[in-house]
C-alpha positions as CSV (number, residue, x, y, z in Angstrom):
1,M,6.9,-35.2,-102.5
2,A,5.2,-34.6,-99.2
3,A,6.4,-35.7,-95.8
4,R,3.6,-38.2,-95.6
5,D,5.0,-40.1,-98.6
6,W,7.8,-41.6,-96.3
7,A,5.6,-44.7,-96.0
8,V,5.8,-45.6,-99.7
9,K,9.1,-44.1,-100.7
10,K,11.3,-47.2,-100.4
11,A,8.8,-49.7,-101.9
12,A,7.9,-47.3,-104.7
13,S,11.6,-46.7,-105.5
14,K,12.0,-50.4,-106.3
15,I,9.3,-50.4,-109.1
16,L,9.3,-46.8,-110.5
17,G,10.5,-46.4,-114.1
18,P,13.7,-44.4,-114.7
19,D,11.8,-41.1,-115.3
20,E,8.7,-41.9,-113.3
21,R,8.1,-39.9,-110.1
22,L,5.9,-40.3,-107.0
23,V,3.3,-37.5,-106.9
24,A,1.1,-38.3,-103.8
25,S,0.2,-41.1,-101.4
26,C,-1.8,-41.9,-98.3
27,M,-2.5,-44.8,-96.1
28,A,-5.9,-46.2,-96.9
29,N,-8.2,-49.1,-95.9
30,L,-11.0,-51.0,-97.3
31,P,-14.3,-49.6,-95.9
32,G,-15.1,-50.5,-92.3
33,T,-11.5,-51.5,-91.5
34,L,-10.9,-48.6,-89.0
35,K,-14.2,-49.3,-87.2
36,R,-13.5,-53.0,-87.1
37,E,-10.0,-52.5,-85.7
38,G,-11.5,-50.3,-82.9
39,Y,-13.9,-53.1,-82.1
40,Y,-11.2,-55.7,-82.2
41,A,-8.9,-53.6,-79.9
42,A,-11.7,-53.3,-77.4
43,L,-12.3,-57.0,-77.4
44,Q,-8.6,-57.8,-77.1
45,N,-8.2,-55.5,-74.1
46,V,-11.3,-56.9,-72.4
47,V,-11.1,-60.6,-73.1
48,G,-7.6,-61.1,-74.4
49,I,-8.6,-62.3,-77.9
50,R,-6.0,-61.7,-80.6
51,F,-7.3,-61.0,-84.2
52,V,-5.2,-61.4,-87.3
53,D,-5.7,-59.4,-90.5
54,V,-6.9,-61.5,-93.5
55,A,-7.3,-60.4,-97.2
56,A,-10.8,-59.2,-97.9
57,D,-13.0,-60.2,-100.8
58,G,-11.3,-59.5,-104.1
59,G,-7.9,-60.2,-102.6
60,L,-7.0,-56.7,-101.5
61,P,-5.6,-56.4,-98.1
62,P,-7.7,-54.4,-95.6
63,K,-4.8,-51.9,-95.0
64,M,-2.9,-50.4,-97.9
65,N,-0.7,-47.5,-99.0
66,V,-2.1,-45.9,-102.1
67,A,0.3,-44.0,-104.3
68,V,0.0,-42.0,-107.5
69,T,2.9,-41.5,-109.9
70,D,2.9,-39.4,-113.0
71,R,1.9,-42.6,-114.9
72,R,-0.1,-45.0,-112.6
73,L,-1.9,-45.8,-109.4
74,L,-0.1,-48.2,-107.1
75,L,-1.6,-50.2,-104.2
76,F,0.8,-51.6,-101.6
77,E,0.0,-53.9,-98.7
78,Q,0.7,-52.0,-95.5
79,S,3.1,-53.3,-92.8
80,M,2.3,-53.2,-89.1
81,L,4.4,-50.1,-88.9
82,G,2.4,-48.3,-91.7
83,R,5.1,-48.7,-94.4
84,A,4.3,-50.0,-97.9
85,K,5.3,-53.7,-98.4
86,D,4.4,-55.8,-101.4
87,L,2.8,-54.2,-104.5
88,V,-0.7,-55.7,-104.8
89,A,-2.0,-53.7,-107.8
90,E,-0.8,-51.2,-110.4
91,I,-3.3,-49.4,-112.6
92,P,-2.2,-47.1,-115.5
93,I,-3.6,-43.6,-115.2
94,S,-5.3,-44.1,-118.6
95,Q,-7.6,-46.7,-116.9
96,I,-8.8,-44.3,-114.2
97,A,-11.8,-42.0,-114.8
98,G,-11.4,-39.9,-111.6
99,A,-11.6,-39.9,-107.9
100,R,-13.8,-38.1,-105.4
101,V,-14.1,-37.6,-101.7
102,T,-17.4,-38.9,-100.3
103,E,-18.9,-38.7,-96.8
104,S,-16.9,-38.6,-93.6
105,G,-17.7,-40.4,-90.4
106,R,-16.2,-41.8,-87.2
107,A,-14.7,-45.2,-86.7
108,Q,-14.2,-44.7,-83.0
109,V,-14.8,-41.8,-80.7
110,T,-11.6,-40.1,-81.6
111,V,-10.9,-41.3,-85.2
112,K,-12.5,-39.4,-88.0
113,V,-12.8,-41.4,-91.2
114,H,-12.5,-39.8,-94.6
115,N,-14.1,-41.9,-97.4
116,F,-13.1,-41.6,-101.0
117,V,-13.7,-43.5,-104.3
118,I,-11.5,-44.1,-107.2
119,T,-13.5,-44.7,-110.4
120,F,-12.0,-46.8,-113.2
121,A,-12.6,-46.2,-116.9
122,G,-15.0,-49.1,-117.1
123,G,-17.2,-47.5,-114.4
124,T,-16.1,-49.7,-111.5
125,D,-15.5,-47.9,-108.2
126,L,-12.9,-48.8,-105.5
127,A,-14.2,-47.4,-102.2
128,L,-11.5,-46.6,-99.6
129,E,-11.3,-44.9,-96.2
130,S,-8.5,-43.1,-94.4
131,A,-7.9,-41.3,-91.2
132,D,-5.6,-38.9,-93.1
133,K,-7.7,-36.1,-94.5
134,G,-4.8,-34.3,-96.0
135,G,-3.5,-37.4,-97.6
136,V,-6.9,-38.1,-99.1
137,T,-7.2,-34.6,-100.5
138,N,-3.7,-34.8,-102.0
139,L,-4.3,-38.2,-103.5
140,V,-7.7,-37.3,-105.0
141,G,-6.2,-34.1,-106.4
142,A,-3.2,-35.9,-107.9
143,I,-5.4,-38.5,-109.6
144,N,-7.8,-35.9,-111.0
145,G,-5.0,-33.8,-112.2
146,R,-3.7,-36.7,-114.3
147,V,-6.8,-38.3,-115.8
148,R,-8.2,-37.2,-119.1
149,H,-11.7,-35.9,-118.9
């Protein structure tokens, strides 16, 4: 387990099976979240407006911690401090076809965004973004190392 897995360690330990282990994790967002947060922060600083996160379409929170175990993919809601909170989805590895890194971009002047996609066995894609390039690389590698091709 890598140092970056600190954010999910406690939440994952509550739901892991007796012989299940955490393999990789990273903080991830629904596409556009990092850019929108930069915009909101600018507005808040200029005009004093406070924005509150709301669940996006499909019920997934905009900020998540994504973890891969040796058996499944776990999606946790992310707290304000970056730690994993409530489990919002668990997907058996057998239901995942693969994962891939897609294009990178910038959310704000200083924040580079690394986009990636998790493809489910039925062909549906879950597009995500993260500012953590190493976390994305580890997560995608862990998923692809466990799916049957």
